[in-house]
N, CA and C of each residue as an Amber inpcrd file, in Angstrom:
protein
   714
  29.2040000 143.6740000 -31.6260000  30.5460000 143.4780000 -32.2060000
  30.6940000 142.0360000 -32.6740000  31.0320000 141.8350000 -33.9300000
  31.2560000 140.4840000 -34.4160000  32.6350000 140.0140000 -33.9920000
  32.7960000 138.6790000 -33.9460000  34.0640000 138.1330000 -33.4850000
  35.2120000 138.5410000 -34.3970000  34.8980000 138.7410000 -35.7000000
  35.9540000 139.0970000 -36.6470000  36.5630000 140.4640000 -36.3440000
  35.8710000 141.2830000 -35.5170000  36.3840000 142.5990000 -35.1790000
  37.1940000 142.5900000 -33.8810000  37.2580000 141.4520000 -33.2150000
  37.8900000 141.4070000 -31.8980000  39.3530000 141.8210000 -31.9540000
  40.1210000 141.2920000 -32.8850000  41.5450000 141.6190000 -32.9690000
  41.7520000 143.1060000 -33.2160000  40.9030000 143.7040000 -34.0510000
  41.0250000 145.1330000 -34.3140000  40.7230000 145.9530000 -33.0660000
  39.7280000 145.5270000 -32.2980000  39.3890000 146.2360000 -31.0660000
  40.5300000 146.1330000 -30.0500000  41.1450000 144.9450000 -29.9740000
  42.2780000 144.7650000 -29.0570000  43.4420000 145.6480000 -29.4850000
  43.6850000 145.7220000 -30.7930000  44.7710000 146.5600000 -31.2980000
  44.5150000 148.0260000 -30.9710000  43.2670000 148.4700000 -31.1270000
  42.9220000 149.8590000 -30.8050000  43.0790000 150.1310000 -29.3180000
  42.6590000 149.1730000 -28.4920000  42.8170000 149.3170000 -27.0480000
  44.2920000 149.4360000 -26.6760000  45.1280000 148.6290000 -27.3060000
  46.5590000 148.6130000 -27.0230000  47.1670000 150.0030000 -27.1920000
  46.7000000 150.7560000 -28.1880000  47.2550000 152.0810000 -28.4740000
  46.9390000 153.0900000 -27.3720000  45.9130000 152.8420000 -26.5740000
  45.5080000 153.7880000 -25.5330000  46.1660000 153.5010000 -24.1900000
  46.9210000 152.4080000 -24.0780000  47.4510000 151.9580000 -22.7940000
  48.8600000 152.4740000 -22.5420000  49.2250000 152.5120000 -21.2790000
  50.6110000 152.8110000 -20.9050000  51.4870000 151.6210000 -21.2800000
  52.8020000 151.8160000 -21.2450000  53.7150000 150.7310000 -21.5900000
  53.5360000 149.5300000 -20.6640000  53.3490000 149.7870000 -19.3770000
  53.1490000 148.6920000 -18.4300000  51.8360000 147.9630000 -18.7140000
  50.7870000 148.7280000 -19.0410000  49.4920000 148.1150000 -19.3550000
  49.5700000 147.3210000 -20.6600000  50.3290000 147.8330000 -21.6220000
  50.5160000 147.0980000 -22.8690000  51.2060000 145.7610000 -22.6120000
  52.1890000 145.7800000 -21.7150000  52.8860000 144.5450000 -21.3720000
  51.9180000 143.5410000 -20.7450000  51.0210000 144.0240000 -19.8890000
  50.0420000 143.1360000 -19.2640000  49.0560000 142.5770000 -20.2850000
  48.6380000 143.4190000 -21.2270000  47.7320000 142.9490000 -22.2740000
  48.3960000 141.8730000 -23.1160000  49.6610000 142.0890000 -23.4780000
  50.3880000 141.0790000 -24.2520000  50.5300000 139.7870000 -23.4590000
  50.7140000 139.9050000 -22.1410000  50.8180000 138.7120000 -21.3070000
  49.5220000 137.9160000 -21.3480000  48.3800000 138.6070000 -21.2230000
  47.0770000 137.9370000 -21.2710000  46.8620000 137.2710000 -22.6320000
  47.2050000 137.9750000 -23.7050000  47.0620000 137.3970000 -25.0400000
  47.9700000 136.1800000 -25.2100000  49.1820000 136.2880000 -24.6750000
  50.1190000 135.1720000 -24.7730000  49.6190000 133.9500000 -24.0370000
  49.0670000 134.1440000 -22.8470000  48.5040000 133.0260000 -22.0900000
  47.3310000 132.4030000 -22.8460000  46.5150000 133.2530000 -23.4540000
  45.3750000 132.7550000 -24.2250000  45.8450000 131.9490000 -25.4280000
  46.8540000 132.4660000 -26.1170000  47.3710000 131.7700000 -27.2890000
  47.9500000 130.4190000 -26.9110000  48.6730000 130.3810000 -25.8020000
  49.2460000 129.1240000 -25.3520000  48.1920000 128.1050000 -24.9910000
  47.1510000 128.5490000 -24.2750000  46.0730000 127.6410000 -23.8850000
  45.3250000 127.1270000 -25.1060000  45.0380000 128.0120000 -26.0520000
  44.3180000 127.6050000 -27.2510000  45.1490000 126.6550000 -28.1050000
  46.4730000 126.8690000 -28.1490000  47.3460000 125.9820000 -28.9230000
  47.4600000 124.6140000 -28.2860000  47.1450000 124.5110000 -26.9900000
  47.2350000 123.2340000 -26.2860000  46.0350000 122.3390000 -26.5700000
  44.9970000 122.8830000 -27.1950000  43.7960000 122.1100000 -27.4720000
  43.7700000 121.7010000 -28.9400000  42.9350000 120.7360000 -29.2400000
  42.7950000 120.2770000 -30.6270000  41.7550000 121.0940000 -31.3860000
  41.0860000 122.0030000 -30.6890000  40.0490000 122.8210000 -31.3110000
  40.6920000 123.9310000 -32.1440000  40.4720000 123.9160000 -33.4340000
  40.9860000 124.9610000 -34.3120000  39.7890000 125.8170000 -34.7210000
  39.4750000 126.7940000 -33.8870000  38.2750000 127.5830000 -34.1230000
  38.5650000 129.0480000 -34.2880000  37.4810000 129.8320000 -34.2740000
  37.5950000 131.2710000 -34.4970000  38.3830000 131.9550000 -33.3940000
  38.2400000 131.4830000 -32.1540000  38.9500000 132.1240000 -31.0450000
  40.4610000 132.0180000 -31.2330000  40.9090000 130.8600000 -31.6210000
  42.3410000 130.6620000 -31.8390000  42.8550000 131.5610000 -32.9630000
  42.0890000 131.6210000 -34.0410000  42.4990000 132.4500000 -35.1710000
  42.5110000 133.9240000 -34.7930000  41.5310000 134.3590000 -33.9840000
  41.4230000 135.7790000 -33.6550000  42.5160000 136.2070000 -32.6790000
  42.8440000 135.3570000 -31.7120000  43.9420000 135.6780000 -30.8010000
  45.2550000 135.7560000 -31.5760000  45.4350000 134.8450000 -32.5070000
  46.6390000 134.8680000 -33.3410000  46.7060000 136.1710000 -34.1360000
  45.5690000 136.5920000 -34.7020000  45.5580000 137.8210000 -35.4960000
  45.8320000 139.0380000 -34.6270000  45.3320000 139.0170000 -33.3900000
  45.6050000 140.1300000 -32.4710000  47.0980000 140.2260000 -32.1870000
  47.7330000 139.0840000 -31.9440000  49.1770000 139.0870000 -31.6980000
  49.9340000 139.5530000 -32.9360000  49.4420000 139.1800000 -34.1200000
  50.0720000 139.6420000 -35.3590000  49.9930000 141.1640000 -35.4670000
  48.8400000 141.7260000 -35.1410000  48.6560000 143.1760000 -35.2250000
  49.5500000 143.9200000 -34.2480000  49.8320000 143.2780000 -33.1060000
  50.6530000 143.9180000 -32.0780000  52.1340000 143.5780000 -32.2130000
  52.4730000 142.7910000 -33.2140000  53.8790000 142.4180000 -33.4120000
  54.7170000 143.6830000 -33.5960000  55.7540000 143.8810000 -32.7900000
  56.5270000 145.1210000 -32.8570000  57.5920000 145.1510000 -33.9550000
  57.6640000 144.0770000 -34.7460000  58.7160000 143.9840000 -35.7560000
  58.1270000 143.9890000 -37.1630000  58.8480000 144.6010000 -38.0770000
  58.4340000 144.6790000 -39.4720000  59.1000000 143.5420000 -40.2440000
  58.3870000 142.4230000 -40.3380000  58.9010000 141.2590000 -41.0570000
  57.8390000 140.7940000 -42.0490000  58.2780000 140.0330000 -43.0400000
  57.3470000 139.5600000 -44.0640000  56.3100000 138.6130000 -43.4710000
  56.7420000 137.7690000 -42.5550000  55.8450000 136.7850000 -41.9390000
  56.2740000 136.5890000 -40.4920000  55.4180000 136.9490000 -39.5230000
  55.8060000 136.8140000 -38.1190000  55.7400000 135.3870000 -37.5970000
  55.2930000 134.4490000 -38.4290000  55.1340000 133.0680000 -37.9870000
  56.3020000 132.1990000 -38.4390000  56.5120000 131.1100000 -37.7130000
  57.5680000 130.1820000 -38.0690000  58.9480000 130.7000000 -37.7220000
  59.9570000 130.1260000 -38.3290000  61.3420000 130.4880000 -38.0550000
  61.7950000 131.6080000 -38.9890000  62.4540000 132.5950000 -38.4240000
  63.0770000 133.6370000 -39.2320000  64.4450000 133.1840000 -39.7390000
  65.0260000 132.1920000 -39.0370000  66.3400000 131.6710000 -39.4330000
  66.5680000 130.3280000 -38.7480000  67.2250000 129.4450000 -39.4610000
  67.7300000 128.2050000 -38.8780000  69.0630000 127.8870000 -39.5260000
  70.0730000 127.6300000 -38.7000000  71.3790000 127.3020000 -39.2340000
  72.4700000 127.5640000 -38.2100000  73.7020000 127.6430000 -38.6950000
  74.8450000 127.9270000 -37.8240000  75.6520000 129.0660000 -38.4240000
  75.4910000 130.2750000 -37.8970000  76.2410000 131.4200000 -38.4180000
  77.7430000 131.2340000 -38.2020000  78.5360000 131.9630000 -38.9790000
  79.9850000 131.8120000 -38.9020000  80.5510000 132.1690000 -37.5310000
  79.8750000 133.0860000 -36.8050000  80.4270000 133.4860000 -35.5150000
  80.2250000 132.4330000 -34.4240000  79.4250000 131.4050000 -34.6930000
  79.3380000 130.2830000 -33.7520000  80.4400000 129.3080000 -34.1410000
  81.6490000 129.6170000 -33.7370000  82.8100000 128.8020000 -34.0850000
  82.8720000 127.5580000 -33.1950000  83.7030000 126.6160000 -33.5860000
  83.8920000 125.4210000 -32.7560000  84.4260000 125.8060000 -31.3830000
  85.3040000 126.7970000 -31.3580000  85.8790000 127.2430000 -30.0880000
  84.8020000 127.8320000 -29.1790000  83.9570000 128.6980000 -29.7370000
  82.8920000 129.3040000 -28.9370000  81.9050000 128.2440000 -28.4700000
  81.5000000 127.3560000 -29.3580000  80.5620000 126.3010000 -28.9750000
  81.1440000 125.4430000 -27.8630000  82.4160000 125.0930000 -27.9760000
  83.0510000 124.2940000 -26.9370000  83.0710000 125.0000000 -25.6000000
  83.3180000 126.3190000 -25.5980000  83.3290000 127.0780000 -24.3510000
  81.9370000 127.1510000 -23.7460000  80.9190000 127.3490000 -24.5870000
  79.5380000 127.3920000 -24.0950000  79.1260000 126.0470000 -23.5030000
  79.5400000 124.9780000 -24.1420000  79.2280000 123.6430000 -23.6260000
  79.9410000 123.3900000 -22.3020000  81.1930000 123.8170000 -22.2170000
  81.9500000 123.6590000 -20.9680000  81.2990000 124.4640000 -19.8440000
  80.9090000 125.6990000 -20.1310000  80.2340000 126.5230000 -19.1250000
  78.9310000 125.8650000 -18.6730000  78.1810000 125.3160000 -19.6420000
  76.9070000 124.6680000 -19.3100000  77.1230000 123.4890000 -18.3830000
  78.1850000 122.7300000 -18.6060000  78.4900000 121.6040000 -17.7120000
  78.8090000 122.1060000 -16.3070000  79.5790000 123.1770000 -16.2200000
  79.9680000 123.7160000 -14.9110000  78.7660000 124.2820000 -14.1560000
  77.8260000 124.8740000 -14.8740000  76.6700000 125.5290000 -14.2510000
  75.5740000 124.5320000 -13.8970000  75.5780000 123.3730000 -14.5450000
  74.4710000 122.4140000 -14.4130000  74.1490000 122.0620000 -12.9710000
  75.1630000 121.9090000 -12.1260000  74.9370000 121.4560000 -10.7500000
  74.1950000 122.4880000  -9.9070000  74.2310000 123.7480000 -10.3160000
  73.5420000 124.7830000  -9.5480000  72.3290000 125.3600000 -10.2880000
  71.9530000 124.7130000 -11.3870000  70.7410000 125.1350000 -12.0870000
  69.5300000 124.8630000 -11.2000000  68.5530000 125.7480000 -11.2410000
  67.3990000 125.6570000 -10.3430000  66.1590000 125.2310000 -11.1210000
  65.2520000 124.4960000 -10.4740000  64.0050000 124.1120000 -11.1510000
  63.2050000 125.3510000 -11.5500000  62.7100000 125.3380000 -12.7810000
  61.9220000 126.4730000 -13.2800000  60.9050000 125.9260000 -14.2590000
  59.6260000 125.9800000 -13.8820000  58.5820000 125.3680000 -14.6940000
  58.9370000 123.8990000 -14.9360000  59.0190000 123.4880000 -16.2050000
  59.2860000 122.0820000 -16.5110000  60.7050000 121.8710000 -17.0490000
  61.6600000 122.6030000 -16.4780000  63.0630000 122.4060000 -16.8320000
  63.8910000 122.9990000 -15.7040000  65.2080000 123.0360000 -15.8950000
  66.1130000 123.6810000 -14.9470000  66.7220000 124.9000000 -15.6290000
  66.9490000 125.9410000 -14.8380000  67.4340000 127.2080000 -15.3680000
  68.7990000 127.5280000 -14.7770000  69.7520000 127.8330000 -15.6460000
  71.0860000 128.2090000 -15.2020000  71.5470000 129.4810000 -15.8780000
  72.4600000 130.1790000 -15.2270000  73.0150000 131.4090000 -15.8050000
  74.4010000 131.6310000 -15.2040000  75.1410000 132.5770000 -15.7660000
  76.4710000 132.8760000 -15.2420000  77.5900000 132.4700000 -16.1680000
  77.2710000 132.1090000 -17.4180000  78.3080000 131.7900000 -18.3970000
  78.8700000 133.0850000 -18.9680000  80.1560000 133.3150000 -18.7430000
  80.7910000 134.5350000 -19.2640000  80.7360000 134.5630000 -20.7880000
  80.9280000 133.4030000 -21.4080000  80.8960000 133.3360000 -22.8690000
  79.4990000 133.6450000 -23.4000000  78.4630000 133.1490000 -22.7200000
  77.0850000 133.4030000 -23.1510000  76.7220000 134.8660000 -22.9470000
  77.1200000 135.4290000 -21.8110000  76.8300000 136.8410000 -21.5470000
  77.4870000 137.7350000 -22.5920000  78.7250000 137.4070000 -22.9480000
  79.4300000 138.2050000 -23.9530000  78.7600000 138.0680000 -25.3220000
  78.3470000 136.8470000 -25.6550000  77.6850000 136.6090000 -26.9350000
  76.3700000 137.3780000 -27.0270000  75.6390000 137.4700000 -25.9050000
  74.2930000 138.0470000 -25.9210000  74.2530000 139.4870000 -26.4020000
  75.3300000 140.2370000 -26.2000000  75.3740000 141.6420000 -26.6240000
  76.4910000 141.9040000 -27.6370000  77.0290000 140.8600000 -28.2230000
  78.1490000 141.0200000 -29.1450000  77.7000000 141.7010000 -30.4400000
  78.5840000 142.4770000 -31.0630000  78.2500000 143.0970000 -32.3560000
  77.9060000 142.0560000 -33.4190000  78.5890000 140.9110000 -33.3780000
  78.3270000 139.8680000 -34.3710000  76.8810000 139.3900000 -34.2940000
  76.4080000 139.1200000 -33.0750000  75.0330000 138.6500000 -32.9140000
  74.0320000 139.7580000 -33.2360000  74.2860000 140.9600000 -32.7250000
  73.3620000 142.0730000 -32.9620000  73.2270000 142.3830000 -34.4470000
  74.3250000 142.3930000 -35.1670000  74.2820000 142.6660000 -36.6040000
  73.5790000 141.5460000 -37.3570000  73.8070000 140.3250000 -36.9060000
  73.1570000 139.1710000 -37.5210000  71.6450000 139.2740000 -37.3690000
  71.1840000 139.5810000 -36.1550000  69.7480000 139.6980000 -35.9070000
  69.1660000 140.8740000 -36.6780000  69.8760000 142.0020000 -36.7120000
  69.3870000 143.1860000 -37.4240000  69.1650000 142.8980000 -38.9040000
  69.9570000 141.9940000 -39.4560000  69.7830000 141.6240000 -40.8520000
  68.5520000 140.7820000 -41.1020000  68.0220000 140.1920000 -40.0420000
  66.8230000 139.3590000 -40.1480000  65.5770000 140.1100000 -39.7100000
  65.6850000 140.7800000 -38.5620000  64.5440000 141.4680000 -37.9500000
  64.9990000 142.8540000 -37.5120000  64.7410000 143.8770000 -38.3110000
  65.1460000 145.2340000 -37.9300000  64.4750000 145.6850000 -36.6300000
  65.1530000 146.5560000 -35.9190000  64.6280000 147.1820000 -34.6880000
  64.5200000 146.2150000 -33.5140000  65.2500000 145.1240000 -33.5670000
  65.3370000 144.2260000 -32.4130000  66.6850000 144.4430000 -31.7380000
  66.6690000 144.6520000 -30.4370000  67.9080000 144.9290000 -29.7060000
  68.0740000 143.9100000 -28.5880000  69.3130000 143.5930000 -28.2210000
  69.5470000 142.5770000 -27.1960000  69.1350000 143.0280000 -25.8070000
  68.5890000 142.1120000 -25.0460000  68.2810000 142.3830000 -23.6390000
  69.4970000 142.1510000 -22.7550000  70.4750000 141.4130000 -23.2670000
  71.6300000 141.0430000 -22.4470000  71.3500000 139.8580000 -21.5460000
  70.1790000 139.2530000 -21.7070000  69.8100000 138.0980000 -20.8780000
  70.1730000 136.8250000 -21.6200000  71.0330000 136.0350000 -21.0110000
  71.4590000 134.7520000 -21.5710000  71.2060000 133.6740000 -20.5200000
  70.3520000 132.7320000 -20.8430000  69.9960000 131.6770000 -19.8980000
  70.2650000 130.3170000 -20.5210000  70.6260000 129.3740000 -19.6640000
  70.8330000 127.9990000 -20.1100000  69.6910000 127.1560000 -19.5600000
  69.0020000 126.4680000 -20.4490000  67.8740000 125.6170000 -20.0800000
  68.3000000 124.1580000 -20.1390000  68.0020000 123.4410000 -19.0590000
  68.3440000 122.0210000 -18.9670000  67.0590000 121.2030000 -18.8650000
  66.9040000 120.2360000 -19.7610000  65.8260000 119.2510000 -19.6770000
  66.4990000 117.9160000 -19.3950000  66.3010000 117.3930000 -18.1960000
  67.0390000 116.1770000 -17.8420000  66.2080000 115.1580000 -17.0760000
  64.9900000 115.4910000 -16.6920000  64.0970000 114.5430000 -16.0320000
  63.0250000 114.1210000 -17.0230000  62.7860000 112.8150000 -17.1170000
  61.7810000 112.3090000 -18.0610000  60.4600000 113.0560000 -17.8820000
  59.8970000 113.4970000 -18.9900000  58.6350000 114.2310000 -18.9530000
  58.7950000 115.7350000 -18.9930000  60.0180000 116.2270000 -18.7740000
  60.2090000 117.6730000 -18.8040000  60.1050000 118.2120000 -20.2380000
  59.5130000 119.3860000 -20.3510000  59.3330000 120.0660000 -21.6290000
  58.6940000 121.4120000 -21.3270000  58.1740000 122.0640000 -22.3320000
  57.4750000 123.3310000 -22.1230000  56.1720000 123.2930000 -22.9010000
  55.0670000 123.6260000 -22.2370000  53.7660000 123.6550000 -22.8800000
  53.6970000 124.8150000 -23.8760000  52.7710000 124.7500000 -24.8280000
  52.6320000 125.8580000 -25.7880000  52.4270000 127.1870000 -25.0780000
  53.1310000 128.2000000 -25.5520000  53.0470000 129.5200000 -24.9360000
  53.5660000 130.5700000 -25.9050000  53.3450000 131.8210000 -25.5510000
  53.8990000 132.9760000 -26.2590000  54.6230000 133.8230000 -25.2250000
  55.8290000 134.2740000 -25.5360000  56.6500000 134.9880000 -24.5710000
  56.2520000 136.4600000 -24.4480000  56.6680000 137.0580000 -23.3330000
  56.5020000 138.4950000 -23.1450000  57.5190000 139.2290000 -24.0200000
  57.4170000 140.5520000 -24.0770000  58.2400000 141.3210000 -25.0080000
  59.7330000 141.2500000 -24.7070000  60.1110000 140.8720000 -23.4850000
  61.5360000 140.7740000 -23.1810000  62.1800000 139.6440000 -23.9910000
  61.3560000 138.6890000 -24.4130000  61.8340000 137.6280000 -25.2990000
  60.9670000 137.5850000 -26.5510000  60.4910000 138.7400000 -27.0060000
  59.6160000 138.7550000 -28.1750000  60.3450000 138.2840000 -29.4230000
  61.6720000 138.3840000 -29.4100000  62.4970000 137.7060000 -30.4110000
  63.4490000 136.8110000 -29.6320000  63.4130000 135.5390000 -29.9470000
  64.1830000 134.5710000 -29.1800000  65.1930000 133.8770000 -30.0790000
  66.3750000 133.6750000 -29.5320000  67.3930000 132.8690000 -30.1890000
  67.6450000 131.6510000 -29.3210000  67.4770000 130.4840000 -29.8970000
  67.7720000 129.2390000 -29.1980000  68.9680000 128.5800000 -29.8720000
  70.0170000 128.3330000 -29.1010000  71.2150000 127.6710000 -29.5950000
  71.3310000 126.3150000 -28.9090000  71.2760000 125.2490000 -29.6850000
  71.3910000 123.9080000 -29.1180000  72.8430000 123.6490000 -28.7010000
  73.0280000 123.3170000 -27.4230000  74.3650000 122.9790000 -26.9240000
  74.5770000 121.4710000 -26.8950000  73.5780000 120.7390000 -26.3850000
  73.6800000 119.2760000 -26.3410000  72.2930000 118.6590000 -26.4450000
  72.2190000 117.5240000 -27.0940000  70.9880000 116.7480000 -27.1340000
  71.3680000 115.2820000 -27.2600000  71.1640000 114.5550000 -26.1910000
  71.4840000 113.1350000 -26.1520000  70.2070000 112.3370000 -25.8990000
  70.0730000 111.2200000 -26.5950000  68.9020000 110.3620000 -26.3850000
  69.2480000 108.9260000 -26.7890000  68.5260000 107.9690000 -26.2220000
  68.8230000 106.5540000 -26.4960000  68.6250000 106.2090000 -27.9710000
  69.3540000 105.2200000 -28.4190000  69.1830000 104.7420000 -29.7870000
  67.7810000 104.1880000 -29.9630000  67.2710000 104.3520000 -31.1510000
  65.9460000 103.8120000 -31.4500000  64.8050000 104.7730000 -31.2080000
  65.1000000 105.9470000 -30.6430000  64.0500000 106.9410000 -30.4210000
  63.7360000 107.6210000 -31.7590000  62.5190000 107.4260000 -32.2640000
  62.1550000 107.9780000 -33.5610000  61.8120000 109.4640000 -33.4850000
  61.2210000 109.8910000 -32.3760000  60.8000000 111.2840000 -32.2370000
  61.3700000 111.8780000 -30.9570000  62.6500000 112.2670000 -30.9990000
  63.2290000 112.8850000 -29.8020000  62.5710000 114.2260000 -29.5160000
  62.8220000 114.7470000 -28.3300000  62.2600000 116.0450000 -27.9500000
  62.6180000 117.0900000 -29.0030000  61.6630000 117.9740000 -29.2730000
  61.8680000 118.9710000 -30.3210000  61.2140000 120.2900000 -29.9360000
  61.7850000 121.3620000 -30.4360000  61.0930000 122.6470000 -30.4320000
  59.9050000 122.5080000 -31.3710000  58.7390000 123.0310000 -30.9630000
  57.5380000 122.8980000 -31.7810000  56.9040000 124.2650000 -32.0380000
  56.5860000 124.5300000 -33.2850000  55.8580000 125.7270000 -33.6820000
  54.3850000 125.3500000 -33.8480000  53.4980000 126.0820000 -33.1780000
  52.0620000 125.8030000 -33.2330000  51.3810000 126.8790000 -34.0730000
  50.7100000 126.4590000 -35.1590000  50.1010000 127.3890000 -36.0880000
  48.5840000 127.4700000 -35.8910000  47.9610000 128.5680000 -36.3330000
  46.5290000 128.7670000 -36.1070000  45.6480000 127.6580000 -36.6840000
  46.1070000 127.0140000 -37.7650000  45.3000000 125.9710000 -38.3870000
  45.4570000 124.6110000 -37.7130000  46.1960000 124.5770000 -36.6080000
  46.3850000 123.3320000 -35.8780000  47.6520000 122.5770000 -36.2490000
  48.3330000 123.0080000 -37.2840000  49.5720000 122.3490000 -37.6880000
  50.6520000 122.5710000 -36.6370000  51.4620000 121.5380000 -36.3910000
  52.5930000 121.6240000 -35.4680000  53.8600000 121.2570000 -36.2330000
  54.8110000 122.1680000 -36.2510000  56.0930000 121.9260000 -36.9200000
  57.1470000 121.5770000 -35.8860000  57.7450000 120.3890000 -36.0270000
  58.8090000 119.9560000 -35.1250000  60.1580000 120.4060000 -35.6700000
  61.0050000 120.9340000 -34.7820000  62.3380000 121.3960000 -35.1630000
  63.3540000 120.7320000 -34.2420000  64.0770000 119.7510000 -34.7670000
  65.1050000 119.0420000 -34.0020000  66.4620000 119.6310000 -34.4000000
  67.1030000 120.2940000 -33.4580000  68.3510000 121.0050000 -33.7470000
  69.5700000 120.1520000 -33.4040000  70.6310000 120.3460000 -34.1690000
  71.9140000 119.7230000 -33.8770000  72.7390000 120.6670000 -32.9990000
  73.6660000 120.1390000 -32.1810000  74.5380000 121.0230000 -31.3930000
  75.2530000 122.0300000 -32.2970000  75.1990000 123.3050000 -31.9000000
  75.7940000 124.3730000 -32.6910000  74.8090000 125.0560000 -33.6200000
  73.6590000 124.4440000 -33.8190000  72.6370000 125.0220000 -34.6940000
  71.7250000 125.9210000 -33.8690000  71.2970000 127.0210000 -34.4640000
  70.3990000 127.9240000 -33.7490000  69.2110000 128.3030000 -34.6140000
  68.1700000 128.7760000 -33.9310000  66.9900000 129.2880000 -34.6170000
  66.6770000 130.6750000 -34.0770000  66.0600000 131.4870000 -34.9190000
  65.5640000 132.8110000 -34.5450000  64.0820000 132.8320000 -34.8810000
  63.2430000 133.2040000 -33.9210000  61.8190000 133.3100000 -34.1930000
  61.1940000 134.3580000 -33.2850000  60.0230000 134.8350000 -33.6800000
  59.3240000 135.8740000 -32.9260000  58.4920000 135.2000000 -31.8410000
  59.1350000 134.9740000 -30.7060000  58.5130000 134.2180000 -29.6230000
  57.3610000 134.9660000 -28.9750000  57.2760000 136.2810000 -29.2030000
  56.1650000 137.0550000 -28.6730000  54.9370000 137.0210000 -29.5570000
  55.0500000 136.3880000 -30.7180000  53.9390000 136.2840000 -31.6630000
  53.6160000 134.8280000 -31.9850000  54.6540000 134.0170000 -32.1500000
  54.5110000 132.6220000 -32.5540000  54.3920000 131.7050000 -31.3300000
  53.2720000 130.9980000 -31.2160000  53.1180000 130.0150000 -30.1370000
  54.1140000 128.8810000 -30.3570000  54.7840000 128.4660000 -29.2740000
  55.8150000 127.4350000 -29.3910000  55.8780000 126.6150000 -28.1140000
  56.5470000 125.4850000 -28.1940000  56.6640000 124.5860000 -27.0500000
  57.8850000 123.6990000 -27.2440000  58.1790000 122.8810000 -26.2340000
  59.1620000 121.7970000 -26.3880000  58.4910000 120.5030000 -25.9630000
  58.5290000 119.5070000 -26.8420000  57.9090000 118.2270000 -26.5140000
  58.7050000 117.5430000 -25.4030000  58.0340000 116.7650000 -24.5370000
  58.6990000 116.1770000 -23.3650000  59.8280000 115.2220000 -23.7380000
  60.8590000 115.2280000 -22.9130000  61.9390000 114.2670000 -23.0920000
  61.5320000 112.9240000 -22.4940000  62.2080000 111.8610000 -22.9320000
  61.9430000 110.5200000 -22.4200000  63.0820000 110.0980000 -21.4940000
  62.9150000 108.9700000 -20.8450000  63.9470000 108.4410000 -19.9580000
  65.2480000 108.2610000 -20.7370000  66.3430000 108.7810000 -20.1800000
  67.6360000 108.6620000 -20.8240000  67.9520000 109.7720000 -21.8100000
  67.0280000 110.7080000 -21.9690000  67.2340000 111.8220000 -22.8980000
  67.5520000 113.0920000 -22.1140000  68.3910000 113.9460000 -22.6590000
  68.6570000 115.2520000 -22.0460000  68.9360000 116.2860000 -23.1270000
  68.5140000 117.5070000 -22.8340000  68.6500000 118.6180000 -23.7740000
  69.2050000 119.8150000 -23.0160000  70.2070000 120.4790000 -23.5870000
  70.7640000 121.7000000 -23.0120000  70.7620000 122.7780000 -24.0800000
  70.1180000 123.8960000 -23.7750000  69.9170000 124.9620000 -24.7550000
  70.3340000 126.3030000 -24.1610000  70.9770000 127.1230000 -24.9640000
  71.2300000 128.5110000 -24.5990000  70.1560000 129.3650000 -25.2500000
  69.4970000 130.2030000 -24.4600000  68.4860000 131.1020000 -25.0000000
  68.9270000 132.5450000 -24.7920000  68.7960000 133.3440000 -25.8410000
  69.2220000 134.7390000 -25.8360000  68.0260000 135.6030000 -26.2290000
  67.7130000 136.5940000 -25.3990000  66.5300000 137.4060000 -25.6200000
  66.8080000 138.7100000 -26.3460000  65.8940000 139.0680000 -27.2410000
  65.8920000 140.3680000 -27.8990000  64.5150000 140.9980000 -27.7210000
  64.4610000 142.3150000 -27.7250000  63.2050000 143.0300000 -27.5110000
  63.1050000 144.1900000 -28.4870000  61.9290000 144.8180000 -28.6020000
  61.7790000 145.9450000 -29.5270000  62.6610000 147.1190000 -29.1130000
  63.2330000 147.7790000 -30.0970000  64.0630000 148.9430000 -29.8370000
  63.2540000 150.0100000 -29.1020000  63.7930000 150.5270000 -28.0040000
  63.1310000 151.5660000 -27.2350000  62.2300000 151.0590000 -26.1330000
  62.0020000 149.7450000 -26.0610000  61.1330000 149.2020000 -25.0100000
  61.8690000 149.2420000 -23.6720000  61.2470000 149.7960000 -22.6350000
  61.8840000 149.8270000 -21.3120000  61.8940000 148.4270000 -20.7090000
  63.0630000 147.8860000 -20.4800000  63.1720000 146.5010000 -20.0560000
  62.4800000 146.2550000 -18.7200000  62.3730000 147.2860000 -17.8770000
  61.7520000 147.0840000 -16.5620000  60.2780000 146.7270000 -16.6860000
  59.6440000 147.0620000 -17.7970000  58.2140000 146.7460000 -17.9550000
  57.9870000 145.3080000 -18.3970000  59.0640000 144.5890000 -18.6950000
  58.8940000 143.2660000 -19.2430000  59.5780000 142.1910000 -18.4110000
  60.0960000 142.5580000 -17.2700000  60.7380000 141.5480000 -16.4290000
  59.6960000 140.6090000 -15.8690000  60.0610000 139.3290000 -15.8180000
  59.1260000 138.3300000 -15.3330000  58.9700000 138.4470000 -13.8180000
């Protein structure tokens, strides 16, 4: 078997597996993609893992890479943003360490937004057959060095919405912490969001990361998960 056939063989294997086994295979591929994106080596293995993830992408889009959307939709009003920011402040003290950030939940406004018709219709216009998981989490980066290494998400977050709530950093910082898209050719795209701005991307296909924050910098983000229509959520819980 030549290496160029590897992605096709993985795709064929995927079709023979149970839903739980498919989830495990995607997890292994995601870990591989993240590890390969963390290196400077842009070789055949990186390209083939990327192609395998492309073949297994559960969404029908023109291009599964990069951002499907960046901006501030009309339903993210000043009032809603202010409430989300207020909730994030209230939850911050009980956020728990999780990987290289802190994780918080329990915002009524975020929970309501996660399954709202406005958000669901907005996403459907970008990526058909994506449905909300109802999972809304607040991520806090507040200790110098915190960030997220390159990775690919499981299907429970195969479509991810990141809404910037706050980003503060000292004056003079030329390259503040940013969401980063890692491409098969080694290119890294930095995305620095303003409060109220959101992005939509296929986190289960596109390798991504957050560059580390520096002393005096903090980032607060709301993340909302979407998954393929018909996928049993119990097979994708972390």
